[in-house]
TORDO-784901 format. One line per 3 residues: number of its first residue (from 1); their letters; for each residue y, z, x of C-alpha. Coordinates in pm, 1 decimal, decimal comma. Layout:
N
NUM> a> Y/Z/X; ...
% end
This chain:
391
1> xxx> 2,7/-7,3/21,8; 310,8/-56,4/109,3; 571,2/199,6/127,6
4> xxx> 947,0/190,2/211,3; 1071,8/544,4/222,4; 1431,3/604,4/230,3
7> xxx> 1613,3/988,0/307,4; 1884,7/1110,9/530,6; 1667,9/1192,9/815,2
10> xxx> 1339,6/958,3/930,3; 991,4/1120,2/872,5; 961,9/1299,0/1185,7
13> xxx> 822,8/1628,3/1301,0; 1162,8/1735,3/1310,7; 1247,3/2010,1/1074,2
16> xxx> 1207,4/2133,8/710,3; 1194,7/1792,1/472,8; 1157,2/1563,5/768,5
19> xxx> 837,8/1739,7/860,6; 736,3/1761,7/482,0; 820,7/1373,7/439,8
22> xxx> 639,4/1334,9/779,5; 302,7/1484,2/642,5; 322,6/1313,8/321,0
25> xxx> 388,7/984,7/418,8; 358,0/902,9/778,9; 59,3/1131,9/873,9
28> xxx> -232,6/1005,5/701,8; -208,3/670,5/850,3; -342,0/476,0/532,3
31> xxx> -5,9/366,2/408,7; 212,4/65,9/531,4; 563,5/228,3/600,1
34> xxx> 920,6/78,5/638,6; 1152,4/355,1/728,0; 1557,3/359,9/651,7
37> xxx> 1755,8/654,6/770,2; 1957,9/744,0/984,5; 1834,9/837,9/1347,8
40> xxx> 1829,8/1185,9/1479,4; 1959,7/1058,2/1815,6; 2356,2/1041,7/1638,3
43> xxx> 2330,0/1377,1/1531,2; 2134,6/1576,3/1825,3; 2184,4/1378,4/2129,9
46> xxx> 2107,6/1710,7/2375,8; 1764,7/1743,4/2254,1; 1457,7/1554,2/2264,2
49> xxx> 1331,7/1443,6/1965,1; 975,3/1335,1/1833,1; 983,1/993,3/1713,5
52> xxx> 793,0/747,9/1475,5; 462,5/619,2/1555,7; 456,6/256,5/1649,4
55> xxx> 299,2/165,6/1336,1; 621,1/231,7/1169,1; 897,5/38,2/1132,6
58> xxx> 1178,3/191,1/1143,5; 1567,5/24,6/1047,3; 1818,1/293,4/1171,9
61> xxx> 2109,3/335,4/930,2; 2443,8/473,2/1071,7; 2749,0/522,6/979,5
64> xxx> 3051,8/311,8/1233,1; 3100,7/561,3/1512,7; 3459,7/661,5/1388,6
67> xxx> 3249,5/767,6/1129,4; 2988,2/996,5/1326,2; 3315,6/1117,5/1526,4
70> xxx> 3479,1/1275,1/1210,6; 3174,2/1410,8/1087,6; 3181,3/1675,2/1402,1
73> xxx> 3557,8/1708,0/1353,6; 3774,6/1910,3/1087,4; 3798,6/1576,7/862,4
76> xxx> 3421,4/1629,1/834,8; 3434,1/1602,9/439,9; 3572,6/1295,9/463,3
79> xxx> 3342,0/1151,1/664,1; 3071,4/1317,5/495,8; 3214,3/1126,9/121,5
82> xxx> 3208,4/798,9/323,4; 2859,8/796,0/365,2; 2787,3/955,1/27,1
85> xxx> 2998,2/667,0/-147,5; 3102,0/425,1/50,8; 2789,5/334,3/330,0
88> xxx> 2535,9/356,6/21,7; 2756,1/219,3/-228,2; 2636,1/-123,9/-268,9
91> xxx> 2302,7/-334,4/-81,0; 2473,6/-492,8/186,9; 2318,2/-880,4/252,3
94> xxx> 2130,8/-729,4/578,3; 1968,0/-447,5/407,1; 1856,7/-704,4/169,4
97> xxx> 1735,8/-909,1/378,9; 1492,8/-675,2/551,1; 1386,6/-542,6/262,0
100> xxx> 1263,1/-844,4/81,6; 1082,3/-951,7/365,8; 919,9/-611,0/355,1
103> xxx> 843,2/-671,4/4,0; 771,3/-276,5/-101,2; 512,0/-189,9/-365,9
106> xxx> 633,8/151,2/-373,9; 1000,2/309,6/-300,4; 973,3/689,1/-164,4
109> xxx> 1314,5/884,3/-152,0; 1401,1/1184,6/-34,1; 1657,2/1327,9/-274,8
112> xxx> 2000,9/1379,3/-79,6; 2352,3/1267,5/-210,1; 2366,0/891,7/-4,4
115> xxx> 1996,6/706,0/86,8; 1832,0/853,6/-222,7; 2111,5/657,8/-447,9
118> xxx> 2093,9/339,8/-236,4; 1694,3/374,2/-334,6; 1753,0/374,0/-678,5
121> xxx> 1987,9/67,5/-668,3; 1693,8/-99,9/-480,5; 1432,3/-44,2/-683,0
124> xxx> 1587,9/-132,8/-1005,8; 1722,4/-451,9/-802,6; 1320,1/-516,6/-738,4
127> xxx> 1191,3/-387,9/-1018,9; 975,7/-167,7/-793,6; 880,1/171,5/-890,7
130> xxx> 1028,1/458,7/-750,2; 905,5/825,9/-609,8; 1135,9/1076,7/-526,5
133> xxx> 1062,4/1413,5/-350,8; 1316,2/1694,8/-444,6; 1325,5/1945,0/-136,6
136> xxx> 1689,7/2132,1/-162,0; 1969,3/2073,5/-418,9; 2190,5/1827,3/-179,4
139> xxx> 2502,2/1835,9/-432,3; 2567,3/2242,6/-441,5; 2506,0/2311,7/-36,4
142> xxx> 2562,5/1989,2/169,9; 2911,3/1878,2/259,0; 3110,2/1722,1/19,7
145> xxx> 3426,3/1719,1/-76,9; 3479,3/1959,4/-362,2; 3675,5/1702,8/-595,4
148> xxx> 3349,5/1461,7/-557,3; 3100,3/1730,8/-605,2; 3041,6/1704,9/-1033,4
151> xxx> 2965,9/1353,8/-909,6; 2741,0/1411,7/-721,9; 2592,5/1671,3/-951,7
154> xxx> 2553,8/1394,2/-1234,4; 2395,2/1113,2/-967,0; 2171,1/1342,3/-842,2
157> xxx> 2065,6/1429,1/-1173,8; 2029,6/1040,1/-1276,9; 1864,9/1028,0/-945,4
160> xxx> 1552,5/1245,9/-1148,3; 1572,6/1089,9/-1498,0; 1552,7/788,1/-1314,0
163> xxx> 1251,5/777,9/-1107,0; 950,9/694,0/-1191,7; 723,5/985,2/-1068,7
166> xxx> 910,3/1283,0/-915,4; 751,5/1544,7/-665,6; 939,1/1946,4/-687,7
169> xxx> 939,7/2131,1/-398,7; 839,8/2445,2/-625,9; 796,3/2538,3/-1001,0
172> xxx> 1238,6/2693,5/-956,9; 1301,0/2346,2/-830,5; 1138,6/2174,5/-1155,0
175> xxx> 1256,6/2422,3/-1375,4; 1622,6/2376,8/-1231,8; 1555,9/1987,9/-1262,4
178> xxx> 1441,3/1996,8/-1625,3; 1229,4/1812,5/-1856,1; 1095,7/1452,3/-1679,4
181> xxx> 793,1/1256,0/-1812,4; 623,6/1270,6/-1494,6; 759,8/1576,3/-1255,2
184> xxx> 465,5/1737,7/-1037,9; 534,8/2054,2/-811,6; 432,4/1968,9/-468,0
187> xxx> 423,4/2217,4/-217,4; 506,8/2082,1/160,5; 182,8/2015,1/307,4
190> xxx> 105,6/2228,2/622,9; -0,5/2187,2/964,8; -320,8/1960,9/979,7
193> xxx> -278,7/2105,2/1418,7; -342,7/2463,9/1375,0; -588,5/2575,6/1651,9
196> xxx> -785,8/2906,8/1681,1; -594,7/3213,6/1630,3; -603,5/3468,8/1882,0
199> xxx> -681,8/3793,4/1737,5; -541,8/4163,3/1778,9; -897,8/4214,0/1894,6
202> xxx> -802,8/3983,2/2201,9; -527,0/4153,9/2319,2; -500,4/4382,4/2633,6
205> xxx> -513,5/4742,8/2490,9; -135,0/4748,7/2612,1; -22,1/4482,2/2377,8
208> xxx> 267,4/4494,8/2204,1; 238,4/4349,8/1889,4; 458,3/3997,5/1838,5
211> xxx> 641,0/3907,6/1518,0; 686,7/3527,9/1560,0; 961,4/3332,0/1349,8
214> xxx> 962,3/2939,3/1386,1; 1214,1/2713,7/1198,0; 1619,1/2760,7/1118,3
217> xxx> 1832,7/2988,3/1357,5; 2136,6/2908,0/1217,7; 2421,7/3011,0/986,8
220> xxx> 2288,6/3302,8/711,0; 1920,0/3316,6/888,6; 2073,4/3310,8/1217,4
223> xxx> 2231,4/3628,7/1148,9; 1938,4/3795,0/1006,0; 1733,1/3712,4/1306,7
226> xxx> 1997,4/3827,8/1509,3; 2034,2/4214,0/1373,5; 1617,3/4190,7/1365,2
229> xxx> 1582,4/4117,7/1711,6; 1853,6/4388,2/1792,1; 1707,0/4646,7/1565,9
232> xxx> 1329,3/4544,2/1686,3; 1445,6/4555,0/2095,6; 1586,6/4919,4/2005,3
235> xxx> 1260,5/5060,3/1824,3; 1056,0/4906,2/2117,9; 712,3/4913,0/1893,5
238> xxx> 720,5/4576,0/1880,2; 832,0/4233,9/1969,6; 1012,0/3950,7/1770,4
241> xxx> 921,4/3564,1/1956,0; 1194,0/3298,8/1787,9; 1155,0/2899,0/1809,1
244> xxx> 1388,8/2716,7/1721,2; 1773,1/2579,4/1649,1; 2039,3/2851,3/1718,6
247> xxx> 2393,0/2857,8/1687,8; 2409,1/3237,4/1844,6; 2673,8/3261,1/2104,1
250> xxx> 2574,2/3114,3/2468,7; 2592,2/3482,7/2567,9; 2338,3/3590,7/2349,8
253> xxx> 2144,1/3289,9/2332,2; 2090,1/3381,6/2741,0; 2018,1/3734,4/2697,7
256> xxx> 1758,1/3661,8/2432,3; 1567,5/3380,8/2667,4; 1593,5/3586,2/2947,8
259> xxx> 1404,5/3905,8/2787,8; 1154,5/3587,8/2612,0; 1206,5/3658,9/2199,5
262> xxx> 1409,7/3326,8/2190,0; 1237,0/2958,6/2308,4; 1487,5/2726,0/2170,4
265> xxx> 1343,5/2410,2/1960,4; 1017,9/2374,3/2068,3; 779,2/2016,5/1943,6
268> xxx> 475,7/2148,5/1749,4; 215,3/2018,3/1979,0; 349,8/2297,5/2186,7
271> xxx> 458,2/2525,3/1907,5; 114,9/2590,4/1739,4; 9,4/2762,0/2056,5
274> xxx> 274,5/3025,7/2059,7; 175,6/3081,7/1676,7; -201,5/3088,6/1708,2
277> xxx> -73,1/3387,0/1956,4; 80,4/3586,3/1718,2; 9,2/3902,8/1539,1
280> xxx> 216,5/3812,6/1251,7; 435,8/3527,3/1129,6; 743,6/3552,9/949,2
283> xxx> 905,7/3383,5/683,5; 1299,8/3470,7/589,4; 1514,8/3368,7/352,5
286> xxx> 1838,0/3464,1/304,4; 2002,5/3729,1/66,4; 2406,2/3584,4/73,2
289> xxx> 2443,6/3532,5/-291,7; 2664,7/3215,0/-167,8; 2302,6/3079,8/-119,4
292> xxx> 2137,2/3186,0/-424,9; 2029,2/2924,7/-643,6; 1896,6/2722,6/-283,5
295> xxx> 1627,1/3026,6/-243,9; 1544,8/2988,5/-621,0; 1454,0/2612,0/-564,8
298> xxx> 1378,5/2541,0/-240,2; 1026,2/2585,1/-74,9; 1016,3/2687,8/261,9
301> xxx> 729,6/2466,3/502,4; 633,4/2738,6/759,1; 517,6/2948,8/481,5
304> xxx> 291,7/2647,8/413,9; 236,0/2604,1/812,9; 170,9/2933,9/875,7
307> xxx> -100,6/3002,9/628,2; -342,9/2750,1/855,5; -331,8/3011,5/1145,6
310> xxx> -501,6/3272,3/928,3; -249,0/3504,9/1054,7; -77,1/3827,6/827,6
313> xxx> 260,7/3691,9/674,2; 569,1/3883,3/662,3; 841,4/3692,9/375,9
316> xxx> 1166,2/3887,8/446,1; 1358,7/3749,3/131,0; 1538,4/3848,5/-250,7
319> xxx> 1274,6/3940,4/-504,0; 1472,8/3581,6/-652,3; 1353,1/3333,0/-423,8
322> xxx> 1032,8/3067,2/-442,8; 825,9/3235,0/-163,6; 899,8/3585,1/-238,9
325> xxx> 761,5/3506,8/-587,2; 487,7/3259,6/-498,0; 357,4/3517,5/-235,2
328> xxx> 375,4/3853,2/-452,7; 166,4/3693,6/-701,5; -98,6/3562,7/-502,9
331> xxx> -89,6/3886,8/-304,5; -121,2/3644,9/17,7; 184,8/3799,6/236,1
334> xxx> 343,1/4135,7/288,5; 673,9/4089,8/113,0; 1011,0/4246,9/259,5
337> xxx> 1314,4/4257,6/-64,0; 1479,8/4531,0/108,9; 1790,2/4280,4/336,7
340> xxx> 1796,9/4587,0/605,0; 1625,3/4475,3/960,6; 1540,6/4829,3/940,3
343> xxx> 1315,7/4775,8/626,6; 1133,5/4518,2/833,6; 1093,7/4700,8/1120,3
346> xxx> 916,2/4953,2/933,3; 694,2/4687,5/757,5; 568,2/4589,4/1069,3
349> xxx> 526,1/4904,8/1231,5; 310,2/5019,5/897,0; 92,1/4692,2/906,3
352> xxx> 24,7/4750,6/1313,5; -168,3/5065,3/1221,5; -342,1/4912,3/929,1
355> xxx> -622,6/4713,1/1022,2; -801,3/4668,8/703,6; -445,0/4508,7/538,8
358> xxx> -442,2/4275,5/809,6; -750,1/4146,5/743,5; -664,2/4112,3/387,5
361> xxx> -390,1/3942,6/449,3; -517,1/3744,7/719,5; -782,9/3644,6/461,4
364> xxx> -529,5/3563,1/160,0; -390,5/3346,3/389,7; -659,0/3123,1/534,8
367> xxx> -748,5/3084,8/128,7; -455,1/2950,9/40,0; -477,0/2720,3/326,1
370> xxx> -816,1/2588,8/226,1; -691,4/2592,5/-154,0; -399,4/2567,3/-327,2
373> xxx> -189,0/2475,9/-4,1; -500,2/2257,5/226,9; -241,3/1973,5/343,7
376> xxx> -517,0/1731,9/284,9; -558,2/1817,7/-71,1; -178,7/1779,2/-113,7
379> xxx> -175,6/1423,0/50,1; -431,3/1290,5/-118,9; -274,3/1379,4/-397,5
382> xxx> 87,1/1228,3/-306,9; -50,7/926,0/-233,3; -287,8/892,0/-570,7
385> xxx> 49,0/962,6/-775,8; 223,3/608,1/-560,0; -84,2/404,5/-664,5
388> xxx> -84,5/538,5/-982,9; 259,3/413,0/-1042,1; 238,5/113,2/-798,6
391> x> -33,6/-43,6/-1012,0
% end
């Protein structure tokens, strides 16, 4: 089946929705895929980034250099407005020629404020079905001029209603989007590259328990993790180890690297080795009231990743967030709903002395990986639904 994929980042093992779409569209290897998206190098020129496999055709969709520069200035909202309304407002002849030559049987879009709008136009013009994955509620939380947000919200709902099939990252996302005749909750597929985990019994007697986090260490998440790192260092009864992009001050990053608690962005093939050596794995969801709607609708890929390692998972987030509700309903993680970092320290220290609970949580995580969150089953369901609408 020929699949045209369009999204604001290419489907590669990078972060968040990019990883999610890589695992659905590219990783199975049984789809002929043509990707149209901005290249990651434009936004992250100083990092060695993953790339698409040679079998996947890629057409870079980038704004002019002056617009890309403006995105890094105080005029960034205007630059984003250009990308949301001008760059993706019409189908250019060169784009139409490339897409027609590929002749897709279905278009898969990652819902965003830009390329998914163009994907909708292409699907209508080509008369092919449109499948859209809603992972984050972009109109509310991504850069936009305040005056344009109502229009972006309307366009978001139009994309939802006009998609032939919709995949929602969580029950919360589906409820927020409203009724649709062909909407499905499809959790992010977890890591297929998990390796045999190291257990506490394999660690030396003097081993300090390691709480490992892999993901976003920026914004509200960065602030929470910085506070937790400080609290755990002060108590000295467990060690936190962080992997991911970080926006801490340079001096704080250097200190954290020096004491071994921060390791920067780590590619997946290396990251799995560190996750396998963890004692506990940490999921963080923000308590900031300004992002409440986000945590009520999003579902972090890292929770699904962690399950593959059969390690106890600790979820730190508010009671109303999707991951907390999911974990509580299935008793699959130790949940901390107190925003104080000291409460996480208490939970880690208590869990360290309770081998029975560690065993139960490990088994619960593996049960999810082999059942409801089985990545192979999720991938098959995604492909099966595409085949249905493609006829």
